[in-house]
KEVEX-36585 format. One record per atom (N, C-alpha, C): x, y, z; residue in one letter. Coordinates in steps of 0.1 Angstrom, whole numbers, plus 2048, in hexadecimal, padded with zeros to 3 digits. Example, Ala and Ser with C-alpha at 12.3 -4.5 7.8 and 13.67 -1.06 7.14 Angstrom:
REM KEVEX-36585
<px: 884	py: 7C7	pz: 84E	aa: A>
<px: 87B	py: 7D3	pz: 84E	aa: A>
<px: 884	py: 7DF	pz: 84E	aa: A>
<px: 880	py: 7EA	pz: 847	aa: S>
<px: 889	py: 7F5	pz: 847	aa: S>
<px: 881	py: 800	pz: 84F	aa: S>
END
This chain:
REM KEVEX-36585
<px: C53	py: 3E8	pz: DE2	aa: X>
<px: C61	py: 3FA	pz: DDB	aa: X>
<px: C63	py: 3EE	pz: DCF	aa: X>
<px: C61	py: 3EF	pz: DCC	aa: X>
<px: C6E	py: 3E8	pz: DBB	aa: X>
<px: C7D	py: 3EA	pz: DBA	aa: X>
<px: C7E	py: 3E5	pz: DBC	aa: X>
<px: C90	py: 3E8	pz: DBA	aa: X>
<px: C95	py: 3EB	pz: DAB	aa: X>
<px: C9D	py: 3EC	pz: DB2	aa: X>
<px: CA5	py: 3F6	pz: DA1	aa: X>
<px: CAF	py: 3EC	pz: D9D	aa: X>
<px: CB1	py: 3E6	pz: D93	aa: X>
<px: CBC	py: 3DF	pz: D90	aa: X>
<px: CCB	py: 3E6	pz: D88	aa: X>
<px: CD1	py: 3E8	pz: D8F	aa: X>
<px: CE0	py: 3F6	pz: D90	aa: X>
<px: CE5	py: 3EC	pz: D81	aa: X>
<px: CEC	py: 3F5	pz: D76	aa: X>
<px: CF7	py: 3F0	pz: D71	aa: X>
<px: D02	py: 3EA	pz: D74	aa: X>
<px: D0E	py: 3E1	pz: D70	aa: X>
<px: D1A	py: 3E9	pz: D7B	aa: X>
<px: D1E	py: 3F3	pz: D76	aa: X>
<px: D20	py: 3FB	pz: D6C	aa: X>
<px: D24	py: 409	pz: D69	aa: X>
<px: D1C	py: 414	pz: D6F	aa: X>
<px: D12	py: 413	pz: D6F	aa: X>
<px: D0A	py: 420	pz: D79	aa: X>
<px: D09	py: 415	pz: D87	aa: X>
<px: D13	py: 408	pz: D8F	aa: X>
<px: D17	py: 40C	pz: D9B	aa: X>
<px: D25	py: 40F	pz: D9D	aa: X>
<px: D2E	py: 40F	pz: D8E	aa: X>
<px: D3E	py: 415	pz: D92	aa: X>
<px: D38	py: 423	pz: D92	aa: X>
<px: D30	py: 42B	pz: D89	aa: X>
<px: D30	py: 435	pz: D89	aa: X>
<px: D27	py: 43E	pz: D9C	aa: X>
<px: D1B	py: 43C	pz: D9F	aa: X>
<px: D21	py: 439	pz: DAD	aa: X>
<px: D29	py: 438	pz: DBB	aa: X>
<px: D2D	py: 42F	pz: DB9	aa: X>
<px: D40	py: 42B	pz: DC6	aa: X>
<px: D47	py: 439	pz: DBF	aa: X>
<px: D45	py: 440	pz: DB1	aa: X>
<px: D55	py: 448	pz: DB2	aa: X>
<px: D48	py: 457	pz: DB8	aa: X>
<px: D3E	py: 45A	pz: DB4	aa: X>
<px: D33	py: 45F	pz: DB5	aa: X>
<px: D37	py: 461	pz: DC9	aa: X>
<px: D34	py: 454	pz: DCE	aa: X>
<px: D35	py: 457	pz: DD9	aa: X>
<px: D42	py: 45B	pz: DE3	aa: X>
<px: D4F	py: 455	pz: DDB	aa: X>
<px: D5C	py: 456	pz: DDF	aa: X>
<px: D61	py: 463	pz: DDC	aa: X>
<px: D56	py: 46D	pz: DD6	aa: X>
<px: D5A	py: 479	pz: DD0	aa: X>
<px: D5A	py: 481	pz: DE4	aa: X>
<px: D48	py: 47E	pz: DE1	aa: X>
<px: D43	py: 486	pz: DEC	aa: X>
<px: D4B	py: 488	pz: DFA	aa: X>
<px: D4A	py: 477	pz: DF7	aa: X>
<px: D54	py: 474	pz: E03	aa: X>
<px: D61	py: 47A	pz: E08	aa: X>
<px: D69	py: 47A	pz: DFC	aa: X>
<px: D75	py: 487	pz: DFF	aa: X>
<px: D76	py: 494	pz: E01	aa: X>
<px: D6B	py: 497	pz: DFF	aa: X>
<px: D63	py: 4AB	pz: DF9	aa: X>
<px: D60	py: 4AA	pz: E0E	aa: X>
<px: D60	py: 49B	pz: E16	aa: X>
<px: D64	py: 49F	pz: E28	aa: X>
<px: D4F	py: 49C	pz: E2D	aa: X>
<px: D42	py: 497	pz: E1D	aa: X>
<px: D36	py: 48D	pz: E28	aa: X>
<px: D3C	py: 486	pz: E25	aa: X>
<px: D35	py: 483	pz: E34	aa: X>
<px: D32	py: 475	pz: E3D	aa: X>
<px: D2E	py: 468	pz: E31	aa: X>
<px: D33	py: 45C	pz: E33	aa: X>
<px: D2E	py: 450	pz: E28	aa: X>
<px: D22	py: 450	pz: E2A	aa: X>
<px: D1C	py: 44C	pz: E32	aa: X>
<px: D0D	py: 44B	pz: E33	aa: X>
<px: D09	py: 45D	pz: E30	aa: X>
<px: D05	py: 465	pz: E2A	aa: X>
<px: D00	py: 46B	pz: E27	aa: X>
<px: D05	py: 46C	pz: E17	aa: X>
<px: D0F	py: 467	pz: E13	aa: X>
<px: D1A	py: 467	pz: E04	aa: X>
<px: D0E	py: 460	pz: DFB	aa: X>
<px: D07	py: 450	pz: E02	aa: X>
<px: D05	py: 444	pz: DFF	aa: X>
<px: CF7	py: 44C	pz: E02	aa: X>
<px: CF4	py: 454	pz: E07	aa: X>
<px: CE5	py: 454	pz: E06	aa: X>
<px: CE1	py: 457	pz: DFA	aa: X>
<px: CE8	py: 461	pz: DF9	aa: X>
<px: CE7	py: 46D	pz: DEE	aa: X>
<px: CE9	py: 467	pz: DDC	aa: X>
<px: CED	py: 458	pz: DE2	aa: X>
<px: CEF	py: 452	pz: DD2	aa: X>
<px: CDD	py: 44E	pz: DD0	aa: X>
<px: CD6	py: 444	pz: DD8	aa: X>
<px: CCC	py: 43E	pz: DDC	aa: X>
<px: CCB	py: 433	pz: DD9	aa: X>
<px: CDC	py: 42E	pz: DE8	aa: X>
<px: CD7	py: 41F	pz: DEA	aa: X>
<px: CDB	py: 420	pz: DF5	aa: X>
<px: CDF	py: 413	pz: DFD	aa: X>
<px: CDB	py: 40C	pz: E0E	aa: X>
<px: CEB	py: 40A	pz: E12	aa: X>
<px: CEC	py: 40F	pz: E1B	aa: X>
<px: CFA	py: 40C	pz: E1C	aa: X>
<px: CFE	py: 400	pz: E20	aa: X>
<px: CF6	py: 3F5	pz: E20	aa: X>
<px: CFC	py: 3EA	pz: E1D	aa: X>
<px: CFE	py: 3E4	pz: E0A	aa: X>
<px: CF6	py: 3EB	pz: E06	aa: X>
<px: CFC	py: 3EB	pz: DF2	aa: X>
<px: D09	py: 3ED	pz: DEF	aa: X>
<px: D08	py: 3F9	pz: DF8	aa: X>
<px: D19	py: 401	pz: DF3	aa: X>
<px: D20	py: 3FB	pz: DF1	aa: X>
<px: D20	py: 3F6	pz: E02	aa: X>
<px: D2F	py: 3EB	pz: E0A	aa: X>
<px: D30	py: 3DC	pz: E05	aa: X>
<px: D23	py: 3DA	pz: DF8	aa: X>
<px: D20	py: 3D0	pz: DF3	aa: X>
<px: D28	py: 3D4	pz: DE7	aa: X>
<px: D1D	py: 3DF	pz: DE0	aa: X>
<px: D2A	py: 3E4	pz: DCF	aa: X>
<px: D39	py: 3E6	pz: DC9	aa: X>
<px: D3C	py: 3EC	pz: DE1	aa: X>
<px: D4A	py: 3F3	pz: DDF	aa: X>
<px: D53	py: 3E7	pz: DE0	aa: X>
<px: D4C	py: 3D7	pz: DEB	aa: X>
<px: D56	py: 3CD	pz: DE9	aa: X>
<px: D58	py: 3C9	pz: DDB	aa: X>
<px: D49	py: 3CB	pz: DD1	aa: X>
<px: D4D	py: 3C3	pz: DC8	aa: X>
<px: D54	py: 3CB	pz: DBB	aa: X>
<px: D50	py: 3D5	pz: DBD	aa: X>
<px: D52	py: 3DB	pz: DAF	aa: X>
<px: D59	py: 3EB	pz: DB1	aa: X>
<px: D62	py: 3E9	pz: DC1	aa: X>
<px: D6C	py: 3F1	pz: DC7	aa: X>
<px: D75	py: 3F7	pz: DBC	aa: X>
<px: D85	py: 3F3	pz: DB4	aa: X>
<px: D89	py: 3F8	pz: DB5	aa: X>
<px: D8B	py: 3F6	pz: D9F	aa: X>
<px: D81	py: 3F6	pz: D9B	aa: X>
<px: D7B	py: 3F2	pz: D8D	aa: X>
<px: D76	py: 3FD	pz: D86	aa: X>
<px: D7C	py: 3FC	pz: D7A	aa: X>
<px: D7D	py: 407	pz: D71	aa: X>
<px: D6B	py: 406	pz: D63	aa: X>
<px: D60	py: 408	pz: D64	aa: X>
<px: D5A	py: 406	pz: D53	aa: X>
<px: D59	py: 3FD	pz: D55	aa: X>
<px: D64	py: 3F7	pz: D46	aa: X>
<px: D65	py: 3F5	pz: D3A	aa: X>
<px: D6A	py: 3E1	pz: D47	aa: X>
<px: D6E	py: 3E9	pz: D4E	aa: X>
<px: D7A	py: 3DC	pz: D54	aa: X>
<px: D69	py: 3D3	pz: D5E	aa: X>
<px: D5C	py: 3DA	pz: D5C	aa: X>
<px: D55	py: 3D5	pz: D63	aa: X>
<px: D4D	py: 3D0	pz: D5B	aa: X>
<px: D49	py: 3D2	pz: D51	aa: X>
<px: D43	py: 3CE	pz: D45	aa: X>
<px: D4D	py: 3C4	pz: D40	aa: X>
<px: D58	py: 3C3	pz: D41	aa: X>
<px: D5F	py: 3B2	pz: D3E	aa: X>
<px: D58	py: 3A7	pz: D49	aa: X>
<px: D60	py: 3AD	pz: D50	aa: X>
<px: D5B	py: 3AA	pz: D61	aa: X>
<px: D4C	py: 39F	pz: D60	aa: X>
<px: D47	py: 3AA	pz: D58	aa: X>
<px: D3A	py: 3A0	pz: D5C	aa: X>
<px: D34	py: 391	pz: D51	aa: X>
<px: D3D	py: 396	pz: D40	aa: X>
<px: D40	py: 394	pz: D38	aa: X>
<px: D44	py: 382	pz: D42	aa: X>
<px: D47	py: 389	pz: D43	aa: X>
<px: D57	py: 374	pz: D4A	aa: X>
<px: D4D	py: 36E	pz: D4D	aa: X>
<px: D44	py: 376	pz: D58	aa: X>
<px: D41	py: 371	pz: D65	aa: X>
<px: D32	py: 364	pz: D5B	aa: X>
<px: D29	py: 36A	pz: D53	aa: X>
<px: D26	py: 36B	pz: D44	aa: X>
<px: D2C	py: 35C	pz: D3F	aa: X>
<px: D30	py: 359	pz: D39	aa: X>
<px: D3C	py: 353	pz: D38	aa: X>
<px: D3F	py: 345	pz: D3A	aa: X>
<px: D45	py: 349	pz: D4A	aa: X>
<px: D43	py: 346	pz: D50	aa: X>
<px: D3D	py: 335	pz: D5B	aa: X>
<px: D29	py: 33C	pz: D5D	aa: X>
<px: D21	py: 336	pz: D5F	aa: X>
<px: D1F	py: 32D	pz: D4D	aa: X>
<px: D1C	py: 332	pz: D45	aa: X>
<px: D15	py: 329	pz: D36	aa: X>
<px: D23	py: 31D	pz: D37	aa: X>
<px: D2D	py: 323	pz: D3A	aa: X>
<px: D3C	py: 317	pz: D35	aa: X>
<px: D34	py: 308	pz: D45	aa: X>
<px: D34	py: 312	pz: D53	aa: X>
<px: D2C	py: 304	pz: D5B	aa: X>
<px: D21	py: 2FF	pz: D62	aa: X>
<px: D21	py: 307	pz: D54	aa: X>
<px: D0D	py: 305	pz: D50	aa: X>
<px: D0D	py: 2F4	pz: D48	aa: X>
<px: D17	py: 2F8	pz: D3B	aa: X>
<px: D1C	py: 2ED	pz: D31	aa: X>
<px: D1C	py: 2E5	pz: D35	aa: X>
<px: D2D	py: 2E8	pz: D43	aa: X>
<px: D2F	py: 2DC	pz: D3E	aa: X>
<px: D2B	py: 2D0	pz: D4A	aa: X>
<px: D26	py: 2D6	pz: D54	aa: X>
<px: D16	py: 2D0	pz: D5D	aa: X>
<px: D12	py: 2C6	pz: D51	aa: X>
<px: D0A	py: 2CD	pz: D48	aa: X>
<px: D04	py: 2C3	pz: D3F	aa: X>
<px: D05	py: 2B6	pz: D3A	aa: X>
<px: D1C	py: 2B9	pz: D35	aa: X>
<px: D1A	py: 2B1	pz: D30	aa: X>
<px: D1D	py: 2A8	pz: D40	aa: X>
<px: D25	py: 2A5	pz: D45	aa: X>
<px: D2A	py: 29F	pz: D51	aa: X>
<px: D17	py: 29E	pz: D55	aa: X>
<px: D0F	py: 29F	pz: D56	aa: X>
<px: D02	py: 29E	pz: D59	aa: X>
<px: CFF	py: 28F	pz: D4C	aa: X>
<px: D02	py: 295	pz: D3F	aa: X>
<px: CFB	py: 28C	pz: D35	aa: X>
<px: CFF	py: 282	pz: D32	aa: X>
<px: D0C	py: 27F	pz: D36	aa: X>
<px: D17	py: 26F	pz: D36	aa: X>
<px: D12	py: 265	pz: D3E	aa: X>
END
């Protein structure tokens, strides 16, 4: 079964959806199942994106990409010397 790559904005929306369902009295397991992911995925997402808003997630991902690019550039310079 192919895995779907969720965008960070979708992840934040799904985490909020689970929070709403749990606050309405639904068990966490059922709420997680209703968004179509496993409990393991839910807890991993919550750990990474827990208290963030959509714009903060986009900024975080942009900074991670920039950081990776700079690390690669720095390692290329040190190996090239």
